[in-house]
N, C-alpha and C positions, 0 to 999 in steps of 0.2 A: 162815111155815113158824118152826122150833125157832132157838134162838140160847142161847149166852151171855151171857147181861151182865153190865157192872157201871156202876152209878148212885154208885159212893159207894165212896171208894179205902182199902182196906181191909186185910185179907187174905182167907184162902182164903173168908169167911165170906162175903164178896161179892161172889161168881160165883155171880147166878141162870138157872134157867132158862125163858125168856119167849117167846113167841108175838110175832114181830112181820115186818111187811111183806115183798114181794119183791123184793131190789136191783134199782133198775131199768140197763136196762141199755145201755151208755151207743157209741158209735163207735169204735172202733181196743177195743174191748173184748168179754171174753167171760162169759159166766153161767154159771156152775161148779156143779154138784148135786156137792159140799163130805161124800165117803166116809172122810175120815182125818183130824184137825187134831195138825198137829206142836207139842208142849208146850218150849216154853225156857223157862228162865232167863228171859230180858227181859221174857215174859209177865206171868209173876211181880213184876218192876220194875215195869211199867206198874199192874198190877193196886194195888200198895201204891203208890203215888202218887213215889218214889221212884228216878225212872232217869232224870232230870232233864226232858227232855223227855215231858208228859205229853199225853196224845189229849183232847179233849172230852168231857165225862162227856154223856150215856152213851154204853158205848162197846163193841164186842163183841171179846174177846183173840184174840192169833195173828195169828202170821206166816207162817205156812205152813201148807201139805195139797195134796191128791190128790183128783182123783176124774174127772168125764166133764162133758165142755162139752154144755149142756142149748140152748146158743144163741149165733150169733155176731152182732160188732154190725158194722156198717159199716163197711166198709176194710178185714175182716178176711180176709187170705187163707192165711196158716199153718193155721189148726186149722178142724175141720167137729164138725158135733154128733158126739156118742156118742162123742169121743175120748178115751181116759183122758189125764191130763194129771197134774204138779205144777206147785206157787205158788211164789214168795218173798215177801218184801217187804211184798202187803197185807193191813192191818188188819185185822181179819174173821174169820177159816177158820174161829173153833169157832160155827161154824153150820149151816144145812143148807144153803145156799147164800150166793157169794160170785160179786160180778164183779171181772173183773179187769182189767186193761192185759194187752194183747198181749204186753208185753215183757219178765213178769214170770211167764206162762206157759211151760212146755216139755213136751216130747211123756215118757207114762213108758214108760219100754221093753217087752215084753211080756219077763212071769219077774221082773214086780217087781210085788210087793202095792200094796194104796192104802195102810196102811198105813208102806210101808219108802217108799215116793212123797210121802208128810208128811214121814219124816224123813231129806230129802233135802237143801232148800233151805237154813237158814239154820246148822246144823252144817256140809254137805261148804264151803259155800261163804266160810265163817269160818276151817274149817281153811285152803284154801285161799290165800285172802287173807290169812292167818296166813304163812305159811309161804314163799311165792311172791311174793308182792303188798311183802307188808311189811319180812321178812326177805329175801328173795332167796335164798331157800334151792337150794341144787348136790346132782347125786350126790356122793356121796365122802362129804360134812357129817355130822356127828356130831345127832339129834337127840333132844333127849327129851320129851315128852311126860308133862308133867306130868296128874294127875287123868288118867288116858287111858280106860277103862271107860265115861266118857258120849259121847250123842250125836258131839258134838265134838271128843273125842280120841280115837275112834276114827277117825270121817272125817282125822284130822289122819295115824294110823298108819297108816293106807290110801294115803293118801296122801303120805305120807313112802318109803313103800315103792315105789311102784308109778315116782320117779324117780329112785330108785336114793340116798336118800339109808339109813345107817346108824341104825337106828331104835332105841331103848329106851323105857323107859316105866313109869309106875309109876299102882297100884292100889291099894285098900285093902282088898280082899276076898282069900282064895283066886278064887274067882271069879273075880271080876273081873280078875284077875289068868291065870288061863287063857284068860278070853277076849281079852283084849289079844294076846296069843301066837298064839292059832286068826287072828287077824287080822292077825300079823306084825309081829311087833315081834321085836327080836333077842334080848330080853331082859327081864325086867320084874322091879320092886322092889316091896314094901308101903313105902311113906311115912308111913305107921300106925309104923312099926316103930323102935324106937332104936336110931343110926349107920345108915339107911340110905343117907344120903348117904356116908360113908365106902364103904360097899360099892360106890354108880354110882363112884364114884371111881377103886374098886378094880380096875375091868374095868373104865375106858377106859385103866387100868395113869397112872395119874396125870394123863395128857393133858388132858381134863377134855371139856365137852360149848362143840359149838358155838351148838345155836338149843335154848333151852327154850322150848313154847311151855306157860304157866302158867293153869293154871283156878280158883287160891285162891293168887291173889295175897298176902293177908293173911296168910295161915297159911303160905307157902310161897318170898316172895321172897328171905330175909335167905340160908334155903338156897340159893337157885338160883346166889348170889353166890358162894358159895361151888364151886359142880359147872362152871361154866364156864369155858372157856379163856381165854385174851387173845382178848379183841377177840369177846368170844361177844354172844351177843343174848338178851335175853329178852323176849318176846310175850305180853303183858299182855292175857288173851284172854274172864277170869272173875276179878271180889274180890269181900267180903263184908263188908267194917270196913275202921278204917282203921289203921296201923303204923307204926313208928319203923325208920328204918333209918340205916344210916353212910352216909357219900356217900362214903367213903373204900374201900371194895369197890368202890363203882360206876367210879372213875378209876383203882384198882389196875392193869386189869388193860384201862382204855380199853371194857368196859361199856357195850352199852345195853340200853335198857332200852324199852319201842315198846310202847304201846296198842292193841287193835287192836277197830279199831269197825266193820261192814260197813256202816252204815249212811249211810258217809263216804266208801264205794267209789267212783270215779268210772262214769261208765256207761259208756266203755270196761276198765277195770279188771271191771266186769259183765259188760260180753261177755264176754271172756277168760274168766273164771272159771265164768260155765255154758257156753260153751263145752266148755270141759276135764271137764269135771262130767258134760257129756254124753258126750262119747267114751270119760268111764271108767263113765259104766252101761252103754255099750257093749261094751265089750270085757273089762265084767265083774272089773273090776282097786278097784271101790266097790260098794259089797253093802253095805246100812244096816242093823244089826244092832236087833229091836225088843226090847226091854224087856217093855211092859204095855201090852195095850190096852184102857182105859177108857173106859165109856158117857160120851155129851156127858154128860149130867144130873150122872155127879161127879166134872166138871172140878176143884172143890174138894181129889175126894184126889189128884189128879192134881198139881195145886200142891205139893199135903203131899207127896209121893215124890217128886218133880221138887230140892228142898229138903235131901232128905233125903243123908245117905255112902251109898256102898256102889251107884254104879249098876255096869248090866250091862248097856248099851245105851238105844235110846232112848224115850221113854214119847211113846203120838197118842192120841187122841182118835176114839173111832167112832160117827158119825156116820149 
């Protein structure tokens, strides 16, 4: 089968198209013919060797995807051959086939493409984990999704809207702002404009924000302190460098800064996350937006694109 293989850590150029044997089916698992694989920032960190946890070399990157079940293993009763599914949290999705444990696989409802299926897992699970399990978000609170036009940001806007939160957001381009408004934000601000922090505070009548979902903490964290109401919470989802902060800005309002790591979600939290995702897909309150469909052999291009600004949806690899 064709796969993208990482044999050494480094830049996008280390992503090589190779041929490998099909993976072996195991009990309580399914063999999936992958049709699309989601591209996430964490994929680039694993490829570069900068994530902290590193898989053994060589490895096939990617943890999200969607496709068709080719074979079911012993003890599997939930799925059948030919069923359209998506999966999350299984390393190796940049490949024509993958073996996934049954509990990491979910039915892809009718009306959703394989590309959309590949865009569900990590973005929607991360956004749910951040909002409801880490922040304890409740209807009526005001949430700011800071960097809302990417995969996790769009998911967060849809989740917050569906649960009765007041949703404000930022994006870096006119196209991104339009997209975020279309998926449910009440107001979107350009975080690249001078004075955007004051504009957000004015919009809230200087009441501030209850919860901020932060996709680029190294750039925005200090500004986030100014935006929060007393007892506000910052959920750090993305970060690409070190910064210096003044801790007084945290204690002055009793702010909580919380790191979000989906890999640390407990089994009970994962069950709650994916039950909610399945319900949201069925009632159409969740609907992934695709920015680009890129052939598997151009995985390096996808890794370059995801690290650039101006996101307008999810990047997926077509297999």
